[in-house]
N, C-alpha and C positions, 0 to 999 in steps of 0.2 A: 320846641316851638310847633304849634299845630299847623296842619296843612289847610289851606283855604280851597274849598271846592266851589267852583263857579256854577251857578244855576242849579242848585240842589233843592229847589222849591217845586213841589208838585202842584201844578195849576189845576189838575183835576180834583184835588182834595179840598179846594176852596169852597166853603159853604156858599150857597146861592142866595144872596140878598134876602128877600122876604119870602122865599119858598118855604113851604111847610111839608110835613109828612103826607098830607093830602094831595100833594102834587105828584106823588107816585101812583102808578096804575096797578091796582091789585092783580089784574090779568098778567102783568109782566112778572110779578112774583111767582105766579103759578107756572109761567113758562120756564122760569129758572128751576123750579122744583121738578118739572117734567124733564128738563134737560139733565139735571143731576141724576134722576132715576134712569133715564135712557142711556146715559154714558157711564153709569155706575160710579158716580162721584161720591163725595163724602156724604153718607146717608144721615149723619147727624144734622146736616143743614135742613133736612126735611122736617125735623121736629120743631124748628123755630117758628115763632110768629113772624109776621112780616117785619115788625119793628126789630126783633132779635136778628133776623136774617140780614137786614140792612146794616145793622151794627157789625155783625160777623164779617160781612163783605166790605166793611169800611166805606159805606156809601152815604153815611150821615155823620153829623157832628152834633153833640149835645150843647145847646145854648139855652141858658135860663130854663133848664129842665125840659126843654122841647127838642125833638129831633129835627134837625135842619138838613135837607139833602145837600150833598156837595155836587160839583159839576159832573163827576163820574156817575153818581147816583141818578141824576136827572137824565143824562144821556142814555144810560142803560135801562132804567125802569120808569122814567117819567111819563106822565100823561102827555099826549100829543099837544094839547093846548098849553100845558105848562112848558114844554120844550120850546114851543113857538114864542111864548111870552118871555122866558128867561134866557134862552139860548137860540135866538132867531137865525143865526148863521149855520146851525147844525145841518149837515147833510152827509150822507154816505153815497158816494158815486161808484158806479159799476160800468166798465166799458169792455167791449169786445172788439178787437181789431182783426181784420183779415190779414192774409199774408203780405199784402201790399201796404199795410198800415192804415187802411181806410177804416173808419169807425162804422161798425155794424150794429152795435148796441151802445146806447149812452143813456143810462138811467140814473136818476137821483132819488134817494129815499130820505124822508124827513122823520120817520117814526123812531121810537126808542130802538136802540141798537139790538137789544135782546130779540125784539120781534122781527128785525131784519135778518138776523143770522140764524135764527132757530126755525 
């Protein structure tokens, strides 16, 4: 008898409605390549086109012969306008607390995650 695993569905892998490959920002792909180079990552990724790179990183699904971004793909590499349209609640928050626990920095970022952390 097989084991049942609760919640084994990856919400980030869900294709985003009517999003298209054009909802990705080419600049974000370049940031990924620069990061791979800087951190001495898998150099074979540098040889891929944007489409091939998105496939290799599992940031797209193929639907009717078109590449459709998934949630992870848009969060990482999406154009700001596309993120705002398809994932309007996306935000990365950064806080700094002093020793008494008072907030000294409280910033929110809405850009693609790659541009926030790189």
